[in-house]
VODO-799938 format. One record per residue (C-alpha): x negated, y, z negated; residue in one letter. Coordinates in pm, 1 decimal. Layout:
<sites>
      east     north        up  res
         X         Y         Z    a
...
</sites>
This chain:
<sites>
      east     north        up  res
    2755.7   -3304.0    -897.8    x
    2565.0   -3055.2   -1110.9    x
    2281.8   -3173.8   -1327.7    x
    2004.8   -3025.5   -1532.9    x
    1994.0   -2772.4   -1812.5    x
    2062.8   -2469.8   -1591.9    x
    2362.1   -2636.1   -1428.7    x
    2507.4   -2735.3   -1767.4    x
    2455.1   -2380.1   -1892.2    x
    2630.3   -2237.8   -1585.4    x
    2923.2   -2479.6   -1626.7    x
    2951.3   -2380.1   -1991.1    x
    2931.4   -2009.3   -1911.2    x
    3184.7   -2037.3   -1628.9    x
    3430.3   -2216.8   -1857.3    x
    3381.3   -1996.0   -2163.6    x
    3340.8   -1653.1   -2005.8    x
    3427.9   -1628.0   -1635.5    x
    3361.0   -1251.6   -1627.2    x
    3010.0   -1293.4   -1765.2    x
    2955.8   -1584.8   -1527.3    x
    3048.9   -1367.9   -1226.6    x
    2815.2   -1090.7   -1344.2    x
    2533.8   -1341.3   -1390.2    x
    2604.1   -1489.7   -1047.3    x
    2604.7   -1144.8    -882.0    x
    2276.2   -1053.9   -1053.2    x
    2122.1   -1383.4    -943.3    x
    2231.1   -1326.3    -581.3    x
    2094.8    -971.4    -591.9    x
    1760.8   -1090.6    -731.9    x
    1751.6   -1359.5    -461.6    x
    1804.5   -1094.7    -190.1    x
    1537.1    -879.8    -354.5    x
    1310.5   -1183.1    -339.6    x
    1376.0   -1234.9      32.0    x
    1299.0    -869.6     103.7    x
     996.0    -910.1    -119.7    x
     868.0   -1206.9      80.5    x
     880.9   -1004.0     400.3    x
     731.3    -704.6     221.6    x
     454.5    -921.6      78.7    x
     370.7   -1058.4     422.7    x
     347.8    -701.9     552.7    x
     136.0    -595.4     255.2    x
    -108.0    -885.6     276.6    x
    -126.1    -871.1     655.4    x
    -238.6    -510.9     630.5    x
    -457.6    -567.6     322.4    x
    -646.0    -866.9     460.6    x
    -662.3    -713.1     807.2    x
    -830.5    -405.6     662.0    x
   -1069.1    -619.0     452.9    x
   -1161.0    -798.2     776.1    x
   -1243.2    -454.9     922.4    x
   -1471.2    -388.1     620.4    x
   -1241.3    -134.6     458.2    x
   -1298.3    -113.8      79.2    x
   -1044.3    -326.7    -107.2    x
    -898.8     -31.8    -304.7    x
    -841.6     172.4      12.7    x
    -695.7    -136.9     180.4    x
    -465.5    -176.6    -119.4    x
    -347.5     186.5     -93.1    x
    -279.4     171.6     282.2    x
     -95.3    -158.3     250.8    x
     104.0      -7.2     -36.1    x
     218.8     294.5     167.2    x
     343.9      86.9     459.1    x
     500.0    -191.1     252.8    x
     675.5      56.5      20.2    x
     847.3     219.7     315.8    x
     964.2    -124.0     423.5    x
    1081.5    -201.6      68.4    x
    1281.2     121.3      48.5    x
    1457.3      67.4     379.7    x
    1543.3    -299.1     331.1    x
    1634.0    -279.1     -37.4    x
    1858.1      19.7      24.6    x
    2036.5    -153.6     310.9    x
    2060.4    -515.2     192.1    x
    2003.4    -540.7    -183.3    x
    2117.8    -249.4    -396.5    x
    2393.2     -82.3    -191.5    x
    2356.2     258.5    -355.2    x
    2627.8     519.9    -362.0    x
    2616.3     692.1     -24.0    x
    2695.8    1023.2    -193.5    x
    2358.6    1012.7    -365.5    x
    2068.7    1172.6    -187.8    x
    1860.2     934.7      22.6    x
    1568.6    1172.4     -25.0    x
    1595.4    1148.2    -404.7    x
    1610.3     769.0    -385.0    x
    1314.0     767.9    -147.2    x
    1110.4     980.3    -390.1    x
    1209.9     757.0    -683.2    x
    1115.3     440.7    -492.7    x
     774.6     582.7    -401.5    x
     726.6     704.4    -760.8    x
     802.3     364.3    -908.5    x
     592.8     184.5    -649.6    x
     314.6     437.4    -710.3    x
     332.7     345.4   -1077.5    x
     303.8     -22.9    -989.8    x
      27.8      56.9    -737.2    x
    -171.9     222.1   -1014.9    x
     -99.8     -72.5   -1241.5    x
    -193.3    -316.7    -964.0    x
    -509.6    -122.2    -877.6    x
    -613.6    -112.2   -1241.5    x
    -554.9    -485.3   -1270.9    x
    -739.7    -537.7    -942.8    x
   -1043.8    -344.4   -1067.4    x
   -1039.9    -534.1   -1395.5    x
    -996.7    -871.0   -1228.4    x
   -1257.0    -818.9    -953.0    x
   -1520.6    -608.2   -1129.0    x
   -1501.5    -732.5   -1488.0    x
   -1357.2   -1083.1   -1478.0    x
   -1500.2   -1188.9   -1141.4    x
   -1177.8   -1299.3    -975.4    x
   -1193.4   -1295.0    -596.9    x
   -1059.2    -981.8    -428.6    x
    -852.3   -1222.0    -217.9    x
    -689.3   -1392.7    -517.2    x
    -642.7   -1099.8    -758.4    x
    -358.4    -930.7    -565.3    x
    -165.1   -1258.0    -564.5    x
    -193.0   -1277.0    -943.5    x
     -73.9    -917.8    -973.8    x
     253.7   -1006.8    -804.2    x
     365.0   -1192.2   -1118.8    x
     365.1    -856.2   -1298.0    x
     474.4    -614.4   -1027.1    x
     766.5    -803.4    -869.2    x
     988.3    -832.1   -1178.9    x
     893.2    -479.7   -1282.9    x
     987.8    -342.0    -939.9    x
    1325.0    -520.9    -944.7    x
    1424.2    -375.1   -1280.0    x
    1305.3     -24.0   -1192.9    x
    1472.6     -29.9    -850.3    x
    1802.5    -156.5    -988.7    x
    1831.2      64.5   -1295.4    x
    1644.2     376.9   -1191.4    x
    1577.8     431.6    -820.0    x
    1910.5     300.6    -688.6    x
    2083.8     322.2   -1029.0    x
    2366.6      73.5   -1012.3    x
</sites>
């Protein structure tokens, strides 16, 4: 039996507007898949980032290297499992768009990282985790409506 505010809302929506309910459900499933890819991508990113910090690589350079590798992973997995883009569209164009949008979020993340570490005094180990609350939703929206344009 369903309970809670979200469940009551979903029951209401399903009864009042089944088409909107199905769209909401499909978007939720897509975001969930994006999240699963994101978890794997995040593990790759942080494995590389922390591994490079362990090797005394500067945290900004570690961030950039981890970005390059994890963005390639994000492109491949999101294209295959999450967004299902039109096969007629150029993979190269989508690849460039994905790197462009992730480059934008890398610059945003790096700027936040500098601010958090150098000005606020947040640990270089904690700051990237905080940045995920900004970059993950932003990446989903930009992937869905721009890079893979559904």
